[in-house]
C-alpha positions in Angstrom: 79.1 -63.4 -109.7 79.2 -60.1 -107.9 76.3 -59.1 -105.7 75.4 -55.9 -103.9 74.7 -56.6 -100.3 73.0 -53.8 -98.2 72.4 -53.6 -94.5 69.7 -51.4 -92.9 68.8 -51.1 -89.3 67.7 -48.5 -86.8 69.6 -47.9 -83.6 67.5 -47.2 -80.6 65.1 -45.1 -82.7 67.8 -42.4 -82.8 69.3 -42.9 -86.3 69.5 -45.3 -89.2 72.5 -47.6 -89.6 73.2 -48.4 -93.2 76.0 -50.1 -95.1 76.7 -51.6 -98.5 79.3 -53.7 -100.2 79.9 -55.4 -103.5 81.1 -58.9 -102.9 81.4 -62.3 -104.6 78.4 -64.6 -104.2 80.5 -67.1 -102.2 81.6 -64.5 -99.6 78.0 -63.5 -98.9 76.9 -67.2 -98.6 79.8 -67.8 -96.2 78.8 -64.9 -94.0 75.2 -66.2 -93.8 76.4 -69.8 -93.2 78.6 -68.7 -90.3 75.7 -66.7 -88.8 73.4 -69.7 -89.1 75.9 -72.0 -87.3 76.4 -69.3 -84.6 72.7 -68.9 -83.9 72.1 -72.7 -84.0 74.9 -73.1 -81.4 73.5 -70.4 -79.1 69.7 -70.4 -79.3 68.2 -67.6 -77.4 71.5 -65.7 -77.0 71.7 -62.3 -78.7 74.6 -61.4 -80.9 76.0 -57.9 -80.6 78.0 -56.3 -83.4 79.8 -53.0 -82.6 79.8 -50.0 -84.8 81.0 -46.4 -84.5 83.1 -45.8 -81.4 81.0 -47.5 -78.7 77.6 -48.6 -80.1 76.2 -52.0 -80.8 73.6 -53.6 -83.0 71.8 -56.5 -81.3 70.3 -59.5 -83.2 67.9 -61.9 -81.4 68.3 -64.9 -83.8 69.3 -65.8 -87.4 66.1 -64.6 -88.9 66.4 -61.2 -87.1 70.0 -60.9 -88.4 69.3 -62.0 -92.0 66.2 -59.8 -92.3 68.4 -56.7 -92.1 70.2 -57.6 -95.4 69.1 -57.4 -99.0 71.2 -59.0 -101.7 71.0 -58.1 -105.4 72.8 -59.8 -108.3 74.9 -57.4 -110.3 75.9 -57.6 -114.0 79.4 -56.5 -114.9 78.4 -53.1 -116.2 76.8 -52.4 -112.8 80.0 -53.4 -111.0 81.9 -51.0 -113.2 79.7 -48.2 -112.0 80.9 -48.8 -108.5 84.5 -48.9 -109.7 84.0 -45.6 -111.5 82.6 -43.9 -108.4 85.2 -45.4 -106.0 88.3 -45.2 -108.2 90.8 -45.0 -105.3 90.4 -48.8 -104.8 91.9 -51.6 -106.8 89.5 -52.9 -109.4 89.3 -56.4 -107.8 88.5 -55.0 -104.3 85.4 -53.0 -103.5 85.3 -52.1 -99.8 82.4 -51.8 -97.4 80.8 -48.4 -96.9 78.5 -47.1 -94.2 78.0 -46.8 -90.5 77.2 -50.5 -89.9 80.1 -51.9 -92.0 81.1 -54.3 -89.2 78.1 -56.5 -90.0 80.0 -57.7 -93.1 83.0 -59.0 -91.2 83.5 -62.7 -90.8 85.6 -62.0 -87.7 82.4 -61.3 -85.7 81.6 -65.1 -85.8 85.2 -66.4 -86.1 86.2 -65.0 -82.7 83.3 -66.8 -81.0 84.2 -70.1 -82.8 87.9 -69.8 -82.0 87.2 -69.2 -78.3 84.8 -72.2 -78.1 87.4 -74.3 -79.9 90.2 -73.3 -77.4 87.9 -74.1 -74.5 87.1 -77.5 -76.0 83.5 -76.7 -76.5 83.1 -77.3 -80.3 81.9 -80.7 -81.4 83.7 -82.5 -84.3 80.6 -82.0 -86.4 80.6 -78.2 -86.0 84.4 -78.1 -86.6 83.9 -80.0 -89.9 81.1 -77.6 -90.9 83.3 -74.6 -90.2 86.2 -76.1 -92.2 83.9 -76.6 -95.2 82.6 -73.0 -95.0 86.0 -71.3 -94.4 89.2 -73.1 -95.3 91.2 -70.8 -92.9 89.5 -72.6 -90.1 91.4 -75.8 -91.1 94.7 -73.9 -90.9 93.8 -72.3 -87.6 92.6 -75.5 -85.9 95.8 -77.3 -87.1 98.0 -74.5 -85.7 96.4 -74.7 -82.3 96.7 -78.5 -82.1 100.5 -78.5 -82.6 
């Protein structure tokens, strides 16, 4: 199932930061699951996600991060409307649009997890959770162990 995920925030009371994407349900669930693990690992530590050339959005905790998103189920005819209006992209790939598009990137969390892993600071329990959420973690962890 495809879903429309929208992000809205305000940067320093100066301008609105908005972004949207059409993604598979599993991709959105994966994003939120990675965010939840991140904030559980670092309680009280803010997460900063860059946008534009040198600005950052700051999130205090998981609820703060998650509250900036709205997710809506789409039926196929609604997905087709996006394909009609963005015809330059392949039908199976709808990109992210907007100023805050970095909030949809798994890499925001993956970089933190990979650094912790390299430093030996991830428990086996967390490693197993990450592998269940994102199969690429399995490959990456195996590559770094050889």
